[in-house]
C-alpha atoms as a printed R data frame, in Angstrom:
    type eleno elety resid chain resno       x       y       z
1   ATOM     1    CA   MET     A     1 -49.372  19.197 -71.622
2   ATOM     2    CA   THR     A     2 -46.075  19.303 -70.130
3   ATOM     3    CA   ALA     A     3 -43.419  16.651 -69.953
4   ATOM     4    CA   GLU     A     4 -44.046  16.519 -66.060
5   ATOM     5    CA   ALA     A     5 -47.682  16.353 -66.500
6   ATOM     6    CA   ALA     A     6 -47.609  13.732 -68.759
7   ATOM     7    CA   ASP     A     7 -45.541  11.189 -66.391
8   ATOM     8    CA   SER     A     8 -47.712  12.310 -63.885
9   ATOM     9    CA   ALA     A     9 -50.702  11.125 -65.385
10  ATOM    10    CA   ALA     A    10 -49.183   7.856 -66.661
11  ATOM    11    CA   ALA     A    11 -47.736   6.994 -63.388
12  ATOM    12    CA   PRO     A    12 -50.710   5.372 -61.965
13  ATOM    13    CA   GLU     A    13 -51.467   3.401 -64.902
14  ATOM    14    CA   THR     A    14 -47.824   2.166 -65.228
15  ATOM    15    CA   LEU     A    15 -48.287   1.011 -61.435
16  ATOM    16    CA   ARG     A    16 -51.313  -0.791 -61.753
17  ATOM    17    CA   GLN     A    17 -49.516  -2.653 -64.732
18  ATOM    18    CA   LEU     A    18 -46.932  -3.680 -62.514
19  ATOM    19    CA   ILE     A    19 -49.528  -4.728 -59.819
20  ATOM    20    CA   LYS     A    20 -51.539  -6.686 -62.178
21  ATOM    21    CA   THR     A    21 -48.609  -8.344 -64.373
22  ATOM    22    CA   ASP     A    22 -44.769  -8.144 -62.970
23  ATOM    23    CA   ALA     A    23 -43.168 -11.081 -62.762
24  ATOM    24    CA   ASP     A    24 -41.333 -10.284 -59.368
25  ATOM    25    CA   PRO     A    25 -43.956 -10.542 -56.339
26  ATOM    26    CA   ARG     A    26 -41.734  -8.170 -54.486
27  ATOM    27    CA   VAL     A    27 -42.474  -5.577 -57.204
28  ATOM    28    CA   ARG     A    28 -45.851  -6.257 -57.493
29  ATOM    29    CA   GLN     A    29 -46.348  -5.506 -53.480
30  ATOM    30    CA   ARG     A    30 -44.307  -2.140 -53.422
31  ATOM    31    CA   ALA     A    31 -46.080  -1.203 -56.845
32  ATOM    32    CA   GLN     A    32 -49.174  -1.510 -54.540
33  ATOM    33    CA   ALA     A    33 -47.963   0.439 -51.746
34  ATOM    34    CA   VAL     A    34 -46.865   3.122 -53.873
35  ATOM    35    CA   TRP     A    35 -50.057   3.204 -55.843
36  ATOM    36    CA   LEU     A    36 -52.014   3.515 -52.871
37  ATOM    37    CA   VAL     A    37 -50.286   6.308 -51.204
38  ATOM    38    CA   GLU     A    38 -50.648   8.067 -54.349
39  ATOM    39    CA   GLN     A    39 -54.290   7.439 -53.918
40  ATOM    40    CA   GLY     A    40 -54.054   9.370 -50.825
41  ATOM    41    CA   HIS     A    41 -53.967   6.854 -48.372
42  ATOM    42    CA   SER     A    42 -51.785   7.193 -45.404
43  ATOM    43    CA   LEU     A    43 -48.368   5.778 -44.750
44  ATOM    44    CA   ALA     A    44 -49.484   4.002 -41.815
45  ATOM    45    CA   SER     A    45 -52.615   2.673 -43.166
46  ATOM    46    CA   VAL     A    46 -51.065   1.196 -46.196
47  ATOM    47    CA   GLY     A    47 -48.185  -0.179 -44.158
48  ATOM    48    CA   ARG     A    48 -51.072  -2.344 -41.770
49  ATOM    49    CA   LEU     A    49 -52.756  -3.361 -44.599
50  ATOM    50    CA   LEU     A    50 -49.639  -4.779 -46.926
51  ATOM    51    CA   GLU     A    51 -47.826  -5.359 -43.453
52  ATOM    52    CA   MET     A    52 -44.777  -2.881 -44.197
53  ATOM    53    CA   ALA     A    53 -42.969  -0.565 -42.518
54  ATOM    54    CA   PRO     A    54 -44.169   2.855 -43.257
55  ATOM    55    CA   TYR     A    55 -40.344   4.612 -43.650
56  ATOM    56    CA   ARG     A    56 -39.974   1.711 -46.093
57  ATOM    57    CA   ILE     A    57 -43.003   2.482 -48.249
58  ATOM    58    CA   ARG     A    58 -41.478   5.963 -48.389
59  ATOM    59    CA   ILE     A    59 -38.431   4.499 -49.586
60  ATOM    60    CA   TRP     A    60 -39.967   2.520 -52.442
61  ATOM    61    CA   GLN     A    61 -42.257   6.120 -52.992
62  ATOM    62    CA   ARG     A    62 -38.855   7.654 -53.933
63  ATOM    63    CA   ARG     A    63 -37.025   5.082 -55.751
64  ATOM    64    CA   TYR     A    64 -40.065   4.697 -58.067
65  ATOM    65    CA   ALA     A    65 -40.087   8.297 -58.672
66  ATOM    66    CA   ALA     A    66 -36.480   8.246 -59.531
67  ATOM    67    CA   GLU     A    67 -35.991   5.244 -61.261
68  ATOM    68    CA   GLY     A    68 -39.280   3.570 -62.298
69  ATOM    69    CA   ARG     A    69 -39.712  -0.140 -61.883
70  ATOM    70    CA   ALA     A    70 -36.121  -0.704 -61.434
71  ATOM    71    CA   GLY     A    71 -35.934   1.377 -58.005
72  ATOM    72    CA   LEU     A    72 -38.705  -1.342 -57.176
73  ATOM    73    CA   GLU     A    73 -36.098  -4.207 -57.160
74  ATOM    74    CA   ASP     A    74 -33.898  -5.418 -54.464
75  ATOM    75    CA   ARG     A    75 -30.395  -4.037 -54.486
76  ATOM    76    CA   SER     A    76 -27.439  -6.149 -54.868
77  ATOM    77    CA   ARG     A    77 -26.226  -6.950 -51.761
78  ATOM    78    CA   ARG     A    78 -22.561  -7.887 -50.858
79  ATOM    79    CA   GLY     A    79 -23.073 -10.052 -47.904
80  ATOM    80    CA   ARG     A    80 -20.908 -10.060 -44.944
81  ATOM    81    CA   PRO     A    81 -17.571  -9.936 -44.941
82  ATOM    82    CA   PRO     A    82 -15.415 -12.869 -43.579
83  ATOM    83    CA   ALA     A    83 -14.627 -12.918 -39.861
84  ATOM    84    CA   LEU     A    84 -10.822 -14.242 -40.842
85  ATOM    85    CA   ASP     A    85  -9.780 -12.890 -43.882
86  ATOM    86    CA   GLU     A    86  -6.592 -14.221 -45.821
87  ATOM    87    CA   ALA     A    87  -3.836 -13.089 -43.757
88  ATOM    88    CA   ALA     A    88  -5.675 -14.004 -40.773
89  ATOM    89    CA   CYS     A    89  -6.194 -17.329 -42.169
90  ATOM    90    CA   ALA     A    90  -2.326 -17.939 -42.931
91  ATOM    91    CA   PHE     A    91  -1.737 -16.816 -39.524
92  ATOM    92    CA   VAL     A    92  -3.456 -20.035 -37.931
93  ATOM    93    CA   GLN     A    93  -2.354 -22.229 -40.679
94  ATOM    94    CA   ASP     A    94   1.056 -21.105 -39.380
95  ATOM    95    CA   ALA     A    95   0.317 -21.447 -35.739
96  ATOM    96    CA   LEU     A    96  -1.253 -25.074 -36.158
97  ATOM    97    CA   ALA     A    97   2.078 -26.034 -38.075
98  ATOM    98    CA   GLN     A    98   4.360 -24.419 -35.462
99  ATOM    99    CA   GLY     A    99   3.010 -25.363 -32.340
100 ATOM   100    CA   PRO     A   100   2.078 -23.489 -29.152
101 ATOM   101    CA   GLN     A   101   5.625 -23.206 -27.772
102 ATOM   102    CA   ALA     A   102   6.666 -21.017 -30.983
103 ATOM   103    CA   TYR     A   103   4.451 -18.282 -29.577
104 ATOM   104    CA   GLY     A   104   5.888 -18.715 -25.926
105 ATOM   105    CA   LEU     A   105   3.099 -20.794 -24.784
106 ATOM   106    CA   PRO     A   106   3.747 -23.405 -22.063
107 ATOM   107    CA   LEU     A   107   1.252 -25.687 -23.959
108 ATOM   108    CA   THR     A   108   1.902 -29.090 -25.964
109 ATOM   109    CA   LEU     A   109  -1.387 -28.977 -27.913
110 ATOM   110    CA   TRP     A   110  -3.241 -26.355 -29.678
111 ATOM   111    CA   THR     A   111  -7.263 -26.182 -28.805
112 ATOM   112    CA   LEU     A   112  -9.563 -24.041 -30.209
113 ATOM   113    CA   ARG     A   113  -9.999 -21.627 -27.496
114 ATOM   114    CA   ASP     A   114  -6.267 -21.111 -27.074
115 ATOM   115    CA   LEU     A   115  -6.009 -20.513 -30.947
116 ATOM   116    CA   GLN     A   116  -8.828 -17.847 -30.290
117 ATOM   117    CA   ALA     A   117  -6.750 -16.249 -27.519
118 ATOM   118    CA   LEU     A   118  -3.664 -16.392 -29.535
119 ATOM   119    CA   LEU     A   119  -5.399 -14.268 -32.761
120 ATOM   120    CA   LEU     A   120  -6.808 -11.415 -29.584
121 ATOM   121    CA   ARG     A   121  -3.268 -11.130 -28.530
122 ATOM   122    CA   GLU     A   122  -1.247 -11.481 -31.894
123 ATOM   123    CA   ARG     A   123  -4.016  -9.824 -34.501
124 ATOM   124    CA   GLY     A   124  -6.259  -8.375 -32.122
125 ATOM   125    CA   ILE     A   125  -9.171 -10.495 -33.621
126 ATOM   126    CA   THR     A   126 -12.128 -11.682 -31.778
127 ATOM   127    CA   VAL     A   127 -13.599 -14.692 -33.361
128 ATOM   128    CA   SER     A   128 -15.968 -17.206 -32.172
129 ATOM   129    CA   VAL     A   129 -15.031 -20.886 -31.232
130 ATOM   130    CA   CYS     A   130 -17.437 -22.074 -34.061
131 ATOM   131    CA   THR     A   131 -16.158 -19.608 -36.894
132 ATOM   132    CA   LEU     A   132 -12.476 -20.692 -36.057
133 ATOM   133    CA   HIS     A   133 -13.276 -24.349 -36.014
134 ATOM   134    CA   ARG     A   134 -14.570 -24.201 -39.577
135 ATOM   135    CA   VAL     A   135 -11.474 -22.074 -40.727
136 ATOM   136    CA   VAL     A   136  -9.308 -25.015 -39.296
137 ATOM   137    CA   HIS     A   137 -11.341 -27.523 -40.673
138 ATOM   138    CA   ALA     A   138 -11.234 -25.449 -44.240
139 ATOM   139    CA   LEU     A   139  -7.369 -25.195 -43.873
140 ATOM   140    CA   GLY     A   140  -7.503 -29.237 -44.031
141 ATOM   141    CA   TYR     A   141  -7.178 -29.912 -40.294
142 ATOM   142    CA   ARG     A   142  -8.809 -32.655 -38.831
143 ATOM   143    CA   TYR     A   143  -9.302 -33.336 -35.031
144 ATOM   144    CA   ARG     A   144  -7.392 -36.415 -33.792
145 ATOM   145    CA   ARG     A   145  -7.555 -38.242 -30.538
146 ATOM   146    CA   PRO     A   146  -3.884 -38.495 -28.654
147 ATOM   147    CA   ARG     A   147  -2.105 -41.613 -29.492
148 ATOM   148    CA   HIS     A   148   0.658 -42.646 -27.413
149 ATOM   149    CA   ASP     A   149   4.590 -42.899 -29.501
150 ATOM   150    CA   LEU     A   150   7.068 -44.658 -26.912
151 ATOM   151    CA   ARG     A   151   9.543 -45.660 -29.932
152 ATOM   152    CA   HIS     A   152  11.784 -42.609 -29.066
153 ATOM   153    CA   ARG     A   153  12.015 -43.837 -25.410
154 ATOM   154    CA   GLN     A   154  13.526 -47.180 -26.265
155 ATOM   155    CA   ASP     A   155  16.964 -48.161 -25.265
156 ATOM   156    CA   ALA     A   156  18.114 -50.313 -28.108
157 ATOM   157    CA   GLU     A   157  20.551 -52.196 -26.480
158 ATOM   158    CA   ALA     A   158  18.204 -52.666 -23.213
159 ATOM   159    CA   VAL     A   159  15.456 -53.765 -25.417
160 ATOM   160    CA   ALA     A   160  17.713 -56.408 -27.392
161 ATOM   161    CA   ALA     A   161  18.917 -58.060 -24.222
162 ATOM   162    CA   ALA     A   162  15.557 -58.428 -22.693
163 ATOM   163    CA   LYS     A   163  14.348 -59.925 -25.973
164 ATOM   164    CA   GLN     A   164  17.067 -62.351 -25.430
165 ATOM   165    CA   VAL     A   165  16.368 -62.970 -22.092
166 ATOM   166    CA   LEU     A   166  12.430 -63.782 -22.998
167 ATOM   167    CA   ASP     A   167  13.895 -65.689 -26.196
168 ATOM   168    CA   TRP     A   168  16.041 -67.935 -23.696
169 ATOM   169    CA   LEU     A   169  13.155 -67.985 -21.008
170 ATOM   170    CA   GLU     A   170  10.197 -69.418 -23.731
171 ATOM   171    CA   LYS     A   171  13.068 -72.174 -24.837
172 ATOM   172    CA   LYS     A   172  13.664 -73.395 -21.828
173 ATOM   173    CA   ALA     A   173   9.789 -73.592 -21.070
174 ATOM   174    CA   LEU     A   174  10.310 -71.331 -17.975
175 ATOM   175    CA   LEU     A   175   8.105 -68.436 -19.360
176 ATOM   176    CA   SER     A   176   4.405 -69.245 -18.935
177 ATOM   177    CA   PRO     A   177   1.169 -67.762 -21.151
178 ATOM   178    CA   ASP     A   178   0.565 -65.610 -18.051
179 ATOM   179    CA   ASP     A   179   4.029 -64.220 -17.991
180 ATOM   180    CA   SER     A   180   3.420 -62.663 -21.466
181 ATOM   181    CA   ILE     A   181   2.287 -59.240 -19.717
182 ATOM   182    CA   TRP     A   182   5.982 -58.276 -19.545
183 ATOM   183    CA   SER     A   183   6.813 -55.861 -21.427
184 ATOM   184    CA   THR     A   184   9.769 -53.943 -22.448
185 ATOM   185    CA   TRP     A   185   8.182 -50.488 -22.697
186 ATOM   186    CA   THR     A   186   7.480 -50.284 -19.145
187 ATOM   187    CA   THR     A   187  10.061 -47.595 -18.192
188 ATOM   188    CA   ALA     A   188   9.248 -45.601 -21.287
189 ATOM   189    CA   ARG     A   189   7.317 -42.197 -20.767
190 ATOM   190    CA   SER     A   190   4.466 -41.697 -23.413
191 ATOM   191    CA   THR     A   191   4.534 -38.191 -25.485
192 ATOM   192    CA   LEU     A   192   1.117 -36.769 -27.114
193 ATOM   193    CA   ILE     A   193   0.925 -36.478 -30.999
194 ATOM   194    CA   PRO     A   194  -0.422 -32.923 -31.649
195 ATOM   195    CA   ARG     A   195  -4.405 -33.196 -31.900
196 ATOM   196    CA   TRP     A   196  -4.700 -30.943 -34.896
197 ATOM   197    CA   GLN     A   197  -3.363 -32.653 -37.736
198 ATOM   198    CA   ARG     A   198  -3.635 -32.332 -41.599
199 ATOM   199    CA   SER     A   199  -5.806 -34.629 -43.336
200 ATOM   200    CA   GLY     A   200  -3.474 -37.511 -44.853
201 ATOM   201    CA   ASP     A   201  -0.684 -37.224 -42.783
202 ATOM   202    CA   VAL     A   202   0.521 -40.457 -40.782
203 ATOM   203    CA   ALA     A   203   1.155 -40.014 -37.039
204 ATOM   204    CA   GLY     A   204   4.277 -39.815 -36.054
205 ATOM   205    CA   SER     A   205   5.906 -38.561 -39.453
206 ATOM   206    CA   PRO     A   206   8.371 -35.843 -39.141
């Protein structure tokens, strides 16, 4: 008996052993599919019985013939590549740090959709808002509600003068509690602190 004939005779017995004793349930099912086909059943009938696509059974049959049991194991999968690579993430980080006006945009605040459009314009990268949101968070940025910072609009001399007047009015009992709504801030114009802020940063700090 030739080596090829011996291998052929041993193959059904090996398959039966795999079907009965292999620890991997996927290997057991694939061995059963290959064994049934080698017993003369059609690919279609075996596919219906085991709920497998006929073309997949053909693949397992070829792999088993070439590699034995190893051919019935799952192949290692590399997984999907990241939507934004390291260079694109660095670009997003720079954009968040510099602000929209650094890129010629008439905006004061970044939104995710603005960042999405910037990536498409500057890098030709199309990415979903959900993915971009995960990337921004991974970079350490968190969304902050806009808050008003009015200190830059104050006139120090006017504030000091107004305080003196208010103190004098209080001493003379000419300023009632109902007048406490007076404010030295009434002429100030508010500006918005950027919405995307790095975790741990203090609002308004340079």
